[in-house]
N, C-alpha and C positions, 0 to 999 in steps of 0.2 A: 462183636461181630456185625457187620455188615448184614442186612436184610440181601438176599439174592433177588436178582430184575424177576423171578417168577411171583415170590412172596412179596415183592413190592407194587406185582401188577395183580394182584388176588386181593389186597391194602387197596388200591385205588379201583377197583371194582367195587368193592364194599363200600367205596362214601358216595358211588358215583348217583344214589338216588338224591344224596344233597344237593346238587348241581344243576339249577334249574335254568334251563335253557331260552333264550330272550322270547322266544315262543309262546312257552309254556305262561313265563310271567303277563304277556300280552293279555293271553288266555284268562289268568288269572282274577289279572285286575279287571280284564270286564265282567267276570262271575260274580266278582266282588260288586261290582259295579248294581249288577240285576239284583242281588240278594240281597244289596242293604236296602236299595230301595224298597222291595219284598217286608224285610224287617220295619221300617220306619211306617211300612201303611197297618202289619200286622201283629207283630211280636209284644206280647207283654211287659217283657223283661229285659229287651234290647231298644237303643234309642228311645232314650225316655226323655220326654221335657224336663229341661228345668225350668227353673223361675224367671232365669236372664235373658232378655230380650235387647238387651244394649249392652253394649261394652265400654269399658272405662273413654272417657273420652282427653285423658291427660292431664284433666283440667282439678280433679280432684284433690285435696290437701288435707290436711290432718296425722293425727297421731293414734294407731291401733293396735288392738290385742290380735294377735294370728297364730293359729293351732295350725298344725300341720303332722295327721293322723295317719302312718302308712304301714304298709303289711311289717315292713322290719323296725321302724323309729318312729318315735314322737320327738315333734319338733316345737318349741314355745319361743314366738319373739315377739318385737315390739315393730313394727313400720311405720315409717313417717314418710308420708304423700306431700312434696311440696305442690306439685301441680304447675300454676305460671307463675306463682307468688316467690318472693324472695326474701322478705323480710324475716326475718326471725326472733320472734317473740315467745313468751309464754314459755311454756316446757318443749318449744322447740330447740332452743338453746341446749338441750342435754349433749352430751359428749358424742358422738357416732362413732360408735364402737366396729362396725363391720360395712363400710362402702361400697354398694353393690355395684359392681361398672359397667354390668351389662346394662343397666336402666342408667344410666347417668347419674344427676344429678337427683331426678325427681324423686325418685323412690326409693329410699336408705333402711337398713336394716338399724333401729336402734341396739337392740339388743337380742341373743339367741344361744338358747341351749336344747338340747338336744339327747333322748335315751332310747336306749334299745327295746322293743318290745318283748319280755322273754316270754319264752313258749307257754310255760305255766301261767302268765297275765293272760295269754290267748285263749286257752284251755277251762280259764277259772268262770265261777258265776260272771254273770253281766257287770252287777255289782261291783266287785271286786276290780276288774279294769276300769271302770268310771272313778272310782276312789283313788288308783293310783293317779289315773289321768289331773282328775283333779287336785292332788296335792304336786304335780309337775307345774303344773299351771303357776297356782300361788305361789310357787318358788322364785317363777321369773317376776309375776305381778310385784311379787315384794322385794325383787332386786329393783326393779324400776322405780319401782313409789319409793325404794330410797334415795335412788339417782336421781327421783326429780324435788325431795325435799334440800338435799344437798347442792341443785342448783337453783334452788331460789322458787322453782316453779310451783303451783297449784296441786294439788292429788284430786283428778276429780272424786265424784261420787261413783261411776261407773264405769268401765272401758268398753267401748265397741270395739266387738270383736267379732271377727272372720276366721273360720272354718273351712280348713280342705280335709277332706275325708275319702281316702284311696279305695272306696267298696260299694258295691252296687246302692242305691235308694232311691226311696220313691219321695219326691216333696210336690206339697201342695201350697207352699211360700216358699220365700229367700229366706226364710228365719227356723223352718222346719225339715225334718227330715224322718224317714220312716226306715231303717234300714232291711233291705232284702238278705237273704243267703253269702255270706261275707267270701267265705272260700282263705287261700294263702294262708290255713291253719287254726284258722279262730274256730273254735265253738258255738260263738255267740250265735241264737237263735234269729231269725228273724221278727220283724214287727214290732224292734226295737225302737222305743223316741230317740233317738240321738240330742238333739237341742237337750229334750227335759233330763235326760242322764248326765250328758256333759254338765247342766247347771247343778244338778245335786251333789254332782261329784264334788264339784269345785265351792258349793255353798260349806258341804261338810267338811273341807279340808281348809276354811277360814271359821268356821264357826268358833267362838270361843277362845280364839287365839289371835295375838296383836302380830305388828310386823316384829316386835324382836324374838318372836317362836321362828320368823324363816331365817335370822338374820346369823343363826347360830355363829358360825364363821368367823363373826367377825369382820366379815371386809366393807361393813359399813358403819362410823357411829354417829347414830341419830338419837339424839336428845329425844327424850321422852317415848323412845319406840315401843314400849310398854303399855303407851295410851293408845295406839295409832290402829287402827283397824283397816284391812286393807278393803280397795272397793268393790263392787261386785261387779258380775260381767253380764253384758249383753250382747246377746248373739245377735248380729245383724245381715250375715252372709252365710250361707250353707252352701257349699261348692263341693265336687269330685275334683280329683286332682288335675286331672284335663282342662277343665274349666279353668282351675287357679291357672292353669302354665298358658292359656288362650289370653283371659285377661292381664296377666303380667306383660306378655310380649305388646298385647294391643295398648298399653298401656304404655310404652315404651317407643312408639314408632308413631303416633296420634298425630304429628306433627308431619309425617312424610304422605310420599303418596303409595305407601305400598302397601297388601290388604293381611289382617291376620286370618286366614283363613279357616283354620285347626290347629289341632294341638293335639299331638302324642304321647303315651308315657310307652316307656319298654325300661323297665327296670323289675322289680321283683313278679309284677306282673307289667299287664300294657292294657291301654284302653287310648278312647279316640273321642274328642270333642268337637263338634262343628256347627256353626249356625246354620238354619236350615228352614225353610220357606214352611209355613202352615202348613199349605196345600200339601206338602209331600207327607204329611202326618197320616194316620188314620184317622178318621172323624172322631172318637171317644177320645184319643190322645190334642188333637189340635182342639177339641171341646175343653179339655181339661185344664191345659195350657193358656188358652184365651182367658180363663174362666180366673188361676190363677196369679194369670199375668196382668188382666185387665187392658186388653189388647183390643182396637176397634177397628185394625187399619184393614185393608183388603187380603193382605197375605202378608203380616208378619214372619219377623224371622225371630225366630226362638233358638238357644243353644240347646244342641241336642247332645243328654252320652249314649253314645253309642253302646258300651258296654259291648265293645266290638270281640271279646276275645271268647265268649259263652257258644254253648252250640248251636246256635244259631248261623251260624260261621262255619258249620264244619262242612258241609256240603260242595262248595268250591275246590276244598282241599283234598276231602277224595275223588270225586268226581274228574278230576285233573293226577290222579297217585301220587300226591305229595306228601301223603301220610304213612310213612315207612313202621314197618314193623317195631321199631323199638321207639318210637311215637305211641303206638296202641300199648307197650309196656306201661310207658310213663302215664296215659290214660290210666289204666286200668288200675293201679296205684297209687294214684290221687285221691286227696281225700273225699272226692267227687265223682266217678269215673265219667270219662264224659262231657264235662261240663264245662270246660274252658278248654275247646282244641286249638286254639289260635295260641291262646298260651301257651299249653303246653311245648307248643314247637318255637313259641320265641322269644319267650321271657325269661328274668335272668334266675328264678327259683328253679326250672326245667332244663335250661341250657347245660348244664355240668352232668346233671344226671343222664340226657342222652347221650352226652360222651362217656359216659362209665359205660354205658351200655355196652356199647360200640367197640370200645377199646376192650373189656370184657370180653365180647365173642372173639376180635382181634389177636388176642393172645391166647389163649383159649383153643376157639377153632382153626384159626389159620397159623399159629405158631407154635400149638402144641403144649403150652404150658398147663399145667392143673391146678385147679382154682386155688389147693391148698401153698400154694407157690407164689401167689400173688397177696398183695397186700390189702388189708380193707378198704384201702381210698378206691378199689376197682372192684370190691366184693360186696361192700355197705352200701346199701338203698343210701342216695343222697350224702356220701362221704366226699365225693369229688365235686364240687364246689364250684359255679362260676367265678369267683374270687380267686382262688387257686389256678383258674386257668388264664386268669386274666394278668396273675402276674407271669407266667411262664411265656401269654402271646406279648406281650410289652416287650421282653429281653429277647426275642429271636435268636440272637447272635451269642450267646450264654451257653455251656455248657453244663455238668453236670457239678464240676468240680468248682465252677462259680456260682451256682444254685444250692450247692449242700445242705446250707440253712435253710432253705426254703422246704426243698423238699424232703428234707428229714424229719421234719416239726410235725407236731399234729399227731393225735391220736390214733391217726389210719394209719398211721407208719409206725410210729415208733413202737417199738418191742419185734419188729416183723423183721426174718431172714433179709427181707428183697434188700435189692443190691440196684440204686439208678444206673442206669446207662446212658451216653447219648443216643443211643439207637434208642429205647425208651422213651426218653423224651421228646424225641423226633416223632415218634407214632402220636405222642399225645398232644404235640400242636399240629400234626396233620390231621388227626379227627378234629379238634376245637375249630381249624379255622373254617373248614367247609360246613359244620353245623353252627358256625355266625354267619359266615356267610347267605346261609338259608334262612336264618330269622333275617337277617337286613333287607332279603329279595323280597322276604313275603309281605313285613312291613311295606317297604315299597309299593306294592301291589295294592294293598289293601288300604296305602294313603290316595293312591291314584282313583283306586274304586270308591273310596269314598267320594274326593273332591267331583267326581263324575255325577256321583248318585243325588246329590246335593245341588247340582247345576253350575260349580265351580270351574270344572271344564264340562265340555259336551261331547261324547261319542257320536261318529258318526259309523252307524252301524248298517248303511246300505252296502258300504266302501271294502273291500279284501281286508284292506287297513285300514286301522281306526285312525280315526282325523280328529282331533280335539282342537277344538279352537277359546280363545278367552272369550268367558262371556260376560258382556259389561253391564259394570253398577254405575247406580249415579251417581256421581260427585266424585268418582275415584281417576284418580292420577293417570294418564297414560301411561304406559310403560311401566309401569309398576311390578314389583315383585309379588306373586303368589306366595305367602308365607306358615311354612309351617312349622308350628313351634313343636320343639322338642324337646324330651326332658327323660330322666330314669336312670339309675345305674348301669344299664348297658348301653344308653346313649354317650352318656357319660366318660366312663371306664373301660368297656371291650376295643384295644384298638380297633383304629381305621373302622371301626361300625357305622358311624354316621359317616364318611366320608362312601362306604361302600355303598348308604343304604341314598345315601344321594345319586352315585351315579347309576344305582337301578332305577330309579326316578329320572335323571336324565335322558336310561334310554328307553322308560317308557314316553314319556313327552316327547322322545326325539322321532319315535316312532307315530305318535302321535299328534306331530307336525305343530306341537305347538311354539316351537322357535320361529316358525314365520312370521308370530305375530309381536314378538320383543319379546315375550314373557316368559317369565320361568317359575316351575315351583319350586322354591329351594325351604331347605330344613333349615330353621335357626334354631340352633342349641338355648336353653332358656336356662339360667343356671338359678335355683331357688324359686322356681315358678310357684312348687306350694303354698311355703312362706310367702313372699310377694305376694300372688296371686290372690293369698286370703285377705292382707291387707288392704289390695287394692280394690275389691268387690266389698270388704267391710264399709272404704272410702265412697265406693260407688253408690251403695243403698242406705248409708245412714242420713244421708241428705232429701 
């Protein structure tokens, strides 16, 4: 049965807080710019200097073990960097299993495996998690060693390794990292030495065992495999996922006139990184960064991990009344209430839960259902996932009969008397779209605010309308684009998310008069940025 016009109007009014007007976004971008500038100077746990003061040149080459440790998955691979050379010698002759189209022929994956990080691993003792990580790493190293032997290449004594880690950390050098509180369901305490635990986990996995131990499935027939030991692991670069994404983009465009200005992640969580003049950081941060980098320039650029999702960014969202009652429920029900306000409103871990809360209120308060009539999908916390919503939004023209298998599967539906109708399906979509669009709008405003706070674009606050202009950088080609490397599950999987976010960015930059200079701020989706970036920065810092 179709909804009456009155009920449709009631539901539209219910969803109105998720629709952000242009003037609100302009105010939000401006407020973010001021807030980010303040956090860069004063915050201890945001705008954290990394030990990265230079981005790849595109000339780096070699083969590197790359680890990407995310909030949901572990990925381990071998990244080959060809740089400017074309010769194929040594283990560069290894078969190329998975070419990476986005980075052309200069950065390639030779091998990759991935594993989900199960909840019990997140809640176990720290040692147990890292022992599991070490075993997974050893599996990939064993496979590539076998591949090298079969290809006639020499097996190295140690493997130069880059690590992408998707959590807050403090670094005194590029090869060391101390964890901060992690969130995303992980119970690991802070002050864990990431490099030491990774090396210990890997060494335990390979201790006293041979190559044959890891080739149980017989995929490779290696003579004397019982006598061959796996190489040790040498960590040459640890970076977070947004730094890795930026590095991957910089490596791919180094020959052009575009600028890799920043990187953002919108996946399980959200974060951003941006090269920042040391003068814009607080004295303690600038001193610490200068010490770890050994920089002596007048105002060196330092790649900064913003950790923009955590509580320092809450004020602009509250001041402009963007935070809804549903957002507050999500925040209060999280592992650390109030800790990551931007993430609660934009990231894949929470978008489904926001939709669930809105739909529960819609069905019970607006449409008169009792909770007992509803499936667990709408009643149980986090039962409505972003993945489920993605499937529905990707197929906007399909009804209940065509989506029967997807709608009926899973413990949140099975055994329930609930019967889907096209009206129910339409309600879910009508809620998911504005929630997703609001996420894209907030990310767009945060992007422009961050670029403004570091001087990539400049706001003229004396005018009624914000006016931004391109700030020239020495050696940069005129007319090049300001590129924002973008990656993460929400970016790549939510229908039209990147396009919508780009439209909001265009709206803000048009409002800021950027177009008059012929320059655009452009989102550039970076595939495999975590794994490729780890390899790229391993190449950057291994020489």
